[in-house]
KENUKOL-725004 format. One line per field, with one value per residue (C-alpha): residue number from 1; x, y, z; residue in one letter. Coordinates in steps of 0.05 Angstrom, whole numbers. Layout:
N
nr = c(NUM:...) $
east = c(X:...) $
north = c(Y:...) $
up = c(Z:...) $
rest = c(A:...) $
END
This chain:
421
nr = c(1:2:3:4:5:6:7:8:9:10:11:12:13:14:15:16:17:18:19:20:21:22:23:24:25:26:27:28:29:30:31:32:33:34:35:36:37:38:39:40:41:42:43:44:45:46:47:48:49:50:51:52:53:54:55:56:57:58:59:60:61:62:63:64:65:66:67:68:69:70:71:72:73:74:75:76:77:78:79:80:81:82:83:84:85:86:87:88:89:90:91:92:93:94:95:96:97:98:99:100:101:102:103:104:105:106:107:108:109:110:111:112:113:114:115:116:117:118:119:120:121:122:123:124:125:126:127:128:129:130:131:132:133:134:135:136:137:138:139:140:141:142:143:144:145:146:147:148:149:150:151:152:153:154:155:156:157:158:159:160:161:162:163:164:165:166:167:168:169:170:171:172:173:174:175:176:177:178:179:180:181:182:183:184:185:186:187:188:189:190:191:192:193:194:195:196:197:198:199:200:201:202:203:204:205:206:207:208:209:210:211:212:213:214:215:216:217:218:219:220:221:222:223:224:225:226:227:228:229:230:231:232:233:234:235:236:237:238:239:240:241:242:243:244:245:246:247:248:249:250:251:252:253:254:255:256:257:258:259:260:261:262:263:264:265:266:267:268:269:270:271:272:273:274:275:276:277:278:279:280:281:282:283:284:285:286:287:288:289:290:291:292:293:294:295:296:297:298:299:300:301:302:303:304:305:306:307:308:309:310:311:312:313:314:315:316:317:318:319:320:321:322:323:324:325:326:327:328:329:330:331:332:333:334:335:336:337:338:339:340:341:342:343:344:345:346:347:348:349:350:351:352:353:354:355:356:357:358:359:360:361:362:363:364:365:366:367:368:369:370:371:372:373:374:375:376:377:378:379:380:381:382:383:384:385:386:387:388:389:390:391:392:393:394:395:396:397:398:399:400:401:402:403:404:405:406:407:408:409:410:411:412:413:414:415:416:417:418:419:420:421) $
east = c(2804:2723:2690:2639:2562:2527:2451:2438:2447:2384:2372:2398:2375:2407:2463:2427:2369:2342:2376:2336:2262:2284:2296:2225:2201:2233:2218:2273:2813:2860:2869:2803:2794:2787:2793:2820:2821:2878:2835:2578:2513:2476:2407:2347:2278:2223:2194:2257:2269:2210:2232:2288:2266:2217:2271:2320:2259:2233:2311:2331:2417:2440:2501:2553:2573:2651:2675:2677:2719:2694:2737:2768:2840:2883:2895:2862:2831:2819:2753:2728:2674:2652:2578:2555:2521:2487:2528:2475:2415:2356:2402:2378:2430:2495:2561:2629:2663:2718:2746:2787:2857:2817:2768:2718:2671:2648:2602:2544:2468:2469:2401:2389:2465:2482:2552:2548:2595:2593:2631:2620:2551:2525:2504:2512:2456:2479:2502:2575:2547:2489:2494:2438:2440:2414:2345:2362:2380:2460:2465:2475:2529:2567:2645:2687:2755:2787:2861:2921:2943:2873:2899:2931:2888:2819:2803:2747:2730:2667:2645:2575:2512:2497:2429:2392:2360:2299:2296:2327:2318:2363:2439:2477:2554:2595:2640:2686:2696:2721:2713:2752:2723:2705:2674:2642:2607:2638:2665:2695:2673:2727:2721:2766:2738:2682:2638:2663:2617:2543:2488:2441:2375:2401:2361:2384:2443:2470:2536:2552:2615:2636:2691:2737:2809:2874:2930:2995:3031:2980:2942:2867:2838:2767:2721:2674:2630:2619:2550:2510:2541:2547:2550:2608:2644:2672:2711:2760:2764:2817:2791:2735:2734:2678:2696:2753:2804:2839:2892:2899:2931:2904:2873:2855:2906:2948:3009:3067:3078:3015:3013:2972:3012:2977:2919:2884:2860:2912:2870:2808:2766:2705:2637:2613:2677:2646:2700:2769:2831:2903:2937:2970:3041:3054:3008:2970:2899:2845:2774:2718:2672:2594:2593:2540:2500:2552:2621:2629:2709:2767:2816:2894:2891:2955:2974:2950:2921:2859:2804:2772:2701:2663:2700:2711:2698:2723:2785:2804:2877:2883:2946:2909:2871:2887:2851:2814:2844:2782:2709:2650:2638:2582:2506:2450:2472:2539:2515:2528:2533:2596:2592:2653:2725:2780:2837:2843:2901:2873:2889:2824:2816:2890:2862:2838:2910:2920:2854:2802:2738:2682:2607:2553:2480:2445:2453:2476:2538:2606:2662:2739:2788:2858:2901:2970:3041:3076:3045:2979:2957:2898:2850:2867:2814:2747:2690:2626:2645:2578:2509:2483:2527:2506:2527:2602:2661:2709:2761:2760:2821:2799:2803:2737:2693:2648:2589:2528:2471:2408:2395:2446:2523:2536:2607:2637:2671:2696:2648:2645:2668:2641:2579:2585:2636) $
north = c(4011:4005:3942:3958:3965:3909:3900:3836:3870:3887:3951:3931:3917:3934:3865:3841:3888:3830:3780:3805:3806:3738:3710:3729:3696:3631:3626:3659:4280:4222:4152:4116:4087:4007:3962:3889:3825:3797:3720:3904:3963:4001:4027:4019:4041:3988:3971:3950:3903:3870:3854:3829:3788:3752:3735:3708:3671:3645:3631:3565:3553:3554:3512:3561:3560:3587:3637:3698:3752:3826:3881:3935:3918:3878:3798:3736:3685:3605:3580:3545:3487:3484:3439:3455:3405:3426:3417:3437:3464:3496:3553:3612:3675:3636:3675:3681:3608:3577:3518:3487:3436:3378:3392:3413:3485:3535:3590:3637:3643:3719:3741:3679:3695:3618:3597:3518:3467:3414:3361:3341:3347:3329:3391:3387:3390:3438:3505:3505:3592:3627:3701:3751:3792:3860:3845:3887:3906:3902:3876:3806:3751:3782:3752:3692:3666:3615:3626:3613:3556:3537:3463:3470:3529:3514:3586:3610:3695:3718:3798:3811:3876:3858:3867:3906:3862:3893:3915:3856:3917:3953:3945:3964:3956:3918:3862:3813:3760:3690:3620:3560:3496:3442:3378:3424:3465:3544:3552:3595:3663:3716:3786:3809:3879:3920:3975:3978:4037:4005:4041:4023:4026:3976:3998:3998:4043:4014:4002:3957:3928:3857:3830:3780:3753:3738:3759:3719:3767:3728:3791:3797:3841:3868:3921:3978:4006:4084:4054:4114:4167:4240:4224:4184:4233:4201:4142:4203:4221:4183:4188:4147:4074:4083:4072:4036:3970:3951:3917:3877:3817:3765:3794:3857:3893:3940:3923:3972:3978:4000:4054:4097:4104:4079:4061:4000:4034:4006:4037:4093:4122:4069:4063:3990:3936:3858:3826:3817:3771:3762:3746:3678:3705:3769:3764:3839:3846:3855:3896:3894:3963:3972:4041:4085:4088:4062:4046:3988:3968:3924:3947:3932:3957:3991:4018:4078:4081:4135:4100:4161:4157:4200:4252:4208:4135:4105:4112:4192:4197:4240:4230:4238:4180:4104:4086:4020:3961:3949:3997:3974:4039:4104:4084:4042:3972:3981:3971:3899:3880:3855:3804:3756:3749:3697:3682:3614:3577:3501:3444:3424:3493:3504:3556:3596:3598:3656:3697:3734:3707:3743:3748:3800:3788:3836:3789:3721:3715:3693:3726:3715:3768:3765:3811:3831:3825:3852:3895:3856:3930:3925:3874:3850:3807:3790:3745:3701:3640:3610:3635:3630:3661:3710:3721:3690:3650:3601:3544:3479:3442:3393:3454:3462:3529:3538:3586:3608:3628:3655:3575:3534:3525:3490:3467:3477:3431:3413:3386:3315:3299:3253:3286:3279:3276) $
up = c(640:603:599:528:557:539:533:577:635:665:704:786:850:910:937:999:989:936:973:1034:1005:972:1032:1064:1005:1015:1090:1115:1284:1291:1283:1294:1360:1351:1409:1397:1458:1474:1495:981:919:890:886:859:860:890:815:801:863:858:777:790:858:800:759:819:836:760:730:717:716:657:630:625:553:512:541:494:507:510:518:466:506:477:514:495:540:528:521:573:563:633:666:735:792:852:914:970:960:999:1032:1048:1018:1021:1024:1036:1019:1040:1054:1105:1107:1115:1051:1093:1063:1108:1090:1122:1111:1107:1140:1176:1223:1212:1201:1160:1148:1097:1077:993:982:1059:1098:1178:1206:1266:1249:1271:1303:1296:1316:1328:1259:1241:1194:1142:1072:1066:1139:1170:1173:1121:1122:1138:1137:1169:1205:1170:1224:1224:1222:1290:1323:1292:1292:1249:1243:1223:1217:1226:1234:1304:1317:1386:1423:1432:1356:1294:1242:1273:1280:1341:1303:1267:1291:1287:1323:1330:1344:1363:1319:1364:1320:1279:1339:1337:1410:1453:1421:1428:1412:1351:1337:1357:1351:1275:1239:1225:1186:1241:1193:1137:1071:1007:1023:1070:1053:1106:1066:1103:1066:1097:1087:1112:1065:1054:1113:1159:1167:1172:1121:1118:1082:1109:1074:1077:1115:1071:1124:1101:1027:1028:1055:1114:1064:1052:1135:1164:1230:1222:1197:1143:1070:1091:1080:1139:1162:1233:1268:1292:1357:1324:1347:1296:1255:1266:1189:1163:1130:1178:1241:1300:1252:1229:1163:1098:1051:1039:998:983:979:991:972:975:951:967:950:947:884:878:859:882:952:941:955:899:926:885:888:877:850:861:779:742:751:788:801:805:855:870:938:950:1023:1030:973:958:911:905:934:929:898:834:803:755:713:722:711:778:819:880:868:845:788:793:750:712:715:683:650:647:631:681:655:682:759:763:842:841:902:903:881:883:841:800:825:813:766:741:684:678:620:681:717:762:726:766:779:807:814:794:833:786:728:759:715:736:706:688:680:660:690:647:660:695:745:741:745:695:658:591:567:603:584:612:650:672:704:771:805:862:920:918:890:915:882:922:941:877:834:818:826:875:867:906:877:929:954:929:927:857:820:758:725:659:609:607:677:723:759:842:879) $
rest = c(X:X:X:X:X:X:X:X:X:X:X:X:X:X:X:X:X:X:X:X:X:X:X:X:X:X:X:X:X:X:X:X:X:X:X:X:X:X:X:X:X:X:X:X:X:X:X:X:X:X:X:X:X:X:X:X:X:X:X:X:X:X:X:X:X:X:X:X:X:X:X:X:X:X:X:X:X:X:X:X:X:X:X:X:X:X:X:X:X:X:X:X:X:X:X:X:X:X:X:X:X:X:X:X:X:X:X:X:X:X:X:X:X:X:X:X:X:X:X:X:X:X:X:X:X:X:X:X:X:X:X:X:X:X:X:X:X:X:X:X:X:X:X:X:X:X:X:X:X:X:X:X:X:X:X:X:X:X:X:X:X:X:X:X:X:X:X:X:X:X:X:X:X:X:X:X:X:X:X:X:X:X:X:X:X:X:X:X:X:X:X:X:X:X:X:X:X:X:X:X:X:X:X:X:X:X:X:X:X:X:X:X:X:X:X:X:X:X:X:X:X:X:X:X:X:X:X:X:X:X:X:X:X:X:X:X:X:X:X:X:X:X:X:X:X:X:X:X:X:X:X:X:X:X:X:X:X:X:X:X:X:X:X:X:X:X:X:X:X:X:X:X:X:X:X:X:X:X:X:X:X:X:X:X:X:X:X:X:X:X:X:X:X:X:X:X:X:X:X:X:X:X:X:X:X:X:X:X:X:X:X:X:X:X:X:X:X:X:X:X:X:X:X:X:X:X:X:X:X:X:X:X:X:X:X:X:X:X:X:X:X:X:X:X:X:X:X:X:X:X:X:X:X:X:X:X:X:X:X:X:X:X:X:X:X:X:X:X:X:X:X:X:X:X:X:X:X:X:X:X:X:X:X:X:X:X:X:X:X:X:X:X:X:X:X:X:X:X:X:X:X:X:X:X:X:X:X:X:X:X:X:X:X:X:X:X:X:X:X:X:X) $
END
């Protein structure tokens, strides 16, 4: 299902290639083997990257306007009138926002390698943890998730590209680790998954992936891009973890009911998936996919499903592959740089209930997508909701929508609502 092209989309820059430039500007076989322990893109020329960087630095946040439907599919979306307010500013590439049961907001600063914690509009001075991250495009501290039993065990999981101790621009591996929250500070670092595929040089085709999240089944899901290897062919190789979505137990071990025996692989055939979330009614995982020169996608991730990269992109109606529920279509204007994905399940915006929300880095738009009943396997309506959504989106316990720009976290509330918290 393809969305009509829009003239408003800029020529894209690689999602974190641009982010790294801005960060500097603002100062800053058989189944693969994974050893547990028990104790997201699109490419662009340098000129276009500079152009996008300038736009990102100078564009002022715009107030959201009433949503407008931009789809050829049947379906309607109730208009939303909302306004934004700044929650935290002065950040360096904030992403992977998630709320704890006690209302604290956990998030990462990608290239700084910091996990941060905020309560309301107050940012905790000391980072929760700092990790030695690869200083390269599409690399860094990429994913964050809280354990489903966080209120009891205080466990915080992080996905990052580990840097070579002698050469920070070189990546040694991607890995998942776990911390225990001790009064706002990460303690007891525990490796969960080590030696995950990495692009050691980074760059605009690094494709590290990095989304991390717990499903309602209590399993940990994570996305790994094709890491720029062998023109993406590794994404089709079941003996490689590149270009896959993985599903593991909390300790990193492989669940016995995974679709590929003795393998952490849940689905394959991905180029660079950056967003990951779960349907609030069905529990099914959804993931975004950044295409090569077009065909950004939203995918309903089915166990054992093959999503086609690099053999096919977009909707192909080929029985060997799973079609996306939404495809941005052909052409340069369809390269959005999809970052962040969540379902709205709050009470502040009842007109958004069960709709998908996602950001597009290249133009900074927060989008809303309505899925069709009964299978939730196609987008029947889509529209723009707000500006200045660059690196992620989540829903707070208050029902507000929180979005991450290059240097700020902002809060979307109904127009006329009282400012501040």
